[in-house]
N, C-alpha and C positions, 0 to 999 in steps of 0.2 A: 149158191154159196151158202156156207153154213159152218158148223164146226163138228158136225156128226152128233152123236149124243152126248150132251154135256154133263150128265148124271153119271155119267162111266169115265172110267181113267183113259179109256181111249178118247173121249172126248176132250177131256181136260189137258191131253198132251196136245193135241188140236191147237185148243185154244194158248197155252204155253209157247208153241211155235210161233202163232200167230202175233204175239206179243213181245216176241224175243226184239222186234226194232221199232216196238210202238209202245206209247205209253196210254193210250186209251184205243178202244174199237174204232172209234171213229175221229178223225182230227186232234186237235192239240188241246182241248180242253174237257173235262168230264163232262157228258151229254147223257141224253135218254137212250142212247145207244149202249151206254155203259151199264145203266139202269136194267134194260131189258136182257143184257146178257147175264149180268150179275142175278138177277131175278130167277134167272134159269138153272143157277147151279144149286146140287142139293147139299153143298158144305164146301169147307174150306179147302183149296187146292194142297197137295201135300207139300211138303220142304223142298223136294227133288223139283217141282214145277216152279223153280223160282221166278220166273216172270210172270205166270199166272198168279201166285201168291203174292208178289208184290202190286199187282194191279187190284187184286182182290182187297187187299188191307187199304190202299188209297181209296178205292171207290166206296167202302164200307166207311170210312170217315166223314162220307157225305150223306149218310143215312137221314139226316134230319132235314138236308136240303134237296133230297132226290126229286121231289116234286116240281121244283123251281129248276132244275138243270135244264139246258137248253136242249132243242130238238124236239122230234116227234117218236115215239117208241113205234118201230117196225116189226114186222115178225122175224124170228131169229134167221130165218132163210135168206135175211136181207144183209147180214153182218158175216164176217170171216171170210176165208180165203175162196178164191174161185174154184171150181171143181170138187169141192166139199159139199155134199148134201147134208141139211139140216133133220136130225131123225129124233131130237129131243122131243119127249113127251110132254104132256101136260104137267103144270106144277103139282104137286102132290098135294093132297089135303092137308088139313090142320094135323100136326103131329100126334102118335098115341099117346095116351097118358102116362106110358112109361117113359118119354122122353120131355116130362113137364120139366126137368131141370135146365133144359136148352133154352136160351132166350134169343129170340131172333131179332137183331137190332134192326133189318133192314127188310123184313119181309112184308107181305102186302097186309094192308088195314081192313081191306075190303070185306074179308070174310070173319074177322075175328069176332068174336061176340063179347058182350059186357064182360063175363067172368074171366076170359083169357086177358084181356085188358086190365083188368084189375090186378092178375097175378101178376102180370108182367110189370106194371107200375110198382106193386109191392117189393118185388125182386131187386128192379133197379134202385128204388128209394134205398132198400138196404145195403146195396152194393154201394152207391155213393156215401152213404153214411159211413160205412166201414172205411172205405177209402180216404173220406175227409180226416180220419183220427190219425192217418200216417202223416209223419213230417214230408214236406212237400220238399225233398230233394231232387232237382233236376239237373243232370250232368249237361253241359252245353259247351259247343266249341265254336270259335271264330275260323272262318275258312276264307281263304283269298283265292279267286278262282281265274286262270287265263283262258279267255274264249276267244278262239282264234276263227277268222272269216276264210273262205276260201280264195278272196284275191282282194285286189285293191278298189274293185268297183262296187263290193259288197256293201250293202247300206246298214252302216254301223249303228244308225240311230233304231231302225227297224230289228236289227238283231239284239239291241239292248232292250228293246220293249218285248221282244219274245220271251229273251231270259227273265225278265221282271212278270212275265205273266204267268210264271210257274209258281202257284201258289200251294203250300203244304202245309198241314199242320206241324207247328216246331220250325218254321223256316221264315226267317226274317232277312229282307235284302237290305244292304247298306250302300255305301258310297263305291262308285264307278270313276274309271277314268279309260282314256285309249292311251296306249302305247305303242310307238313304231317297234315293228319287229323287220323291217327292210323292204327294199324295194316298193316303197310307196304305201305299204300295207301296215294297218293297225289292227291291234288286238284289244278287246275288251277286258279289262281287269276289274274285277268287283268283288265286293265283300259281301259276306252274309254269316247270318251266326244261327245255330242249329241245334236242335235237342237231339242228343247223341240216339236215344233211343228211338227216333220217329223219323230222323234223316240221316242217311248216309252217303258220301261222296259218288258209291257207285250209283245211286238212285239219281242224284244231282246230273251226273254225266249222262245217264240214259234219257232223261228228261232233254236238258239242254242240246245235246245231238240229235235228238229227233227233230229239232228243226234245221232239217239238212239243205234247205235251200240258202241259209247263212252261214251256218257252224260247221266248219271241218273238223273240228277237235276242242276238247276241252282238258286243262291239265289244271292239277291243285297247286297253286305258288306257294302257300304257307295255310298251316293247319295248328291252331293252339286251342289247348282246353282252356276253358272259363272257370 
């Protein structure tokens, strides 16, 4: 198992294909498996690698909680598709002085010296101060989703539990109800409010349909700007 060399375009392509039908490296919630693979990357995946980029941005949002995510870090060779060997080299040393303008919000703290930490804190403080001066105009949308099960034997309570387990920055779940669709089958209709620049319907569909034991499909029943 592995992704090849994650520091090369070829390795990122393998990662992108691996995440085409998955939200996370392992399971249905962020874990140390995601942290291990994230830390092995040398930068942000390019825009054409849409699945890898979606996963990267999502895991990056957990940079403050990465140590508390469930699971145990394993070697990179324990993750990824079967039949692909891990050839990713050791993580590079601290960036050259020419790269001081880059702020790694999810890098390892183990080898940072005090000066590096001080510089990072000063830049983050300056960034936050600048951001705070801007008016807080946040575009939001109210979305009504129809989530369909496989058959009338699907545990709808468990299906809803899986849907609500999706926690994203900019996503708030609302009320839900079960509606009949025929032949004894009921669908889950659930409302949510999202921040438009953080959460999209394609992302929600990908995360919800990842619970493939319960979910057959997801449709947008209503979409309204707030």
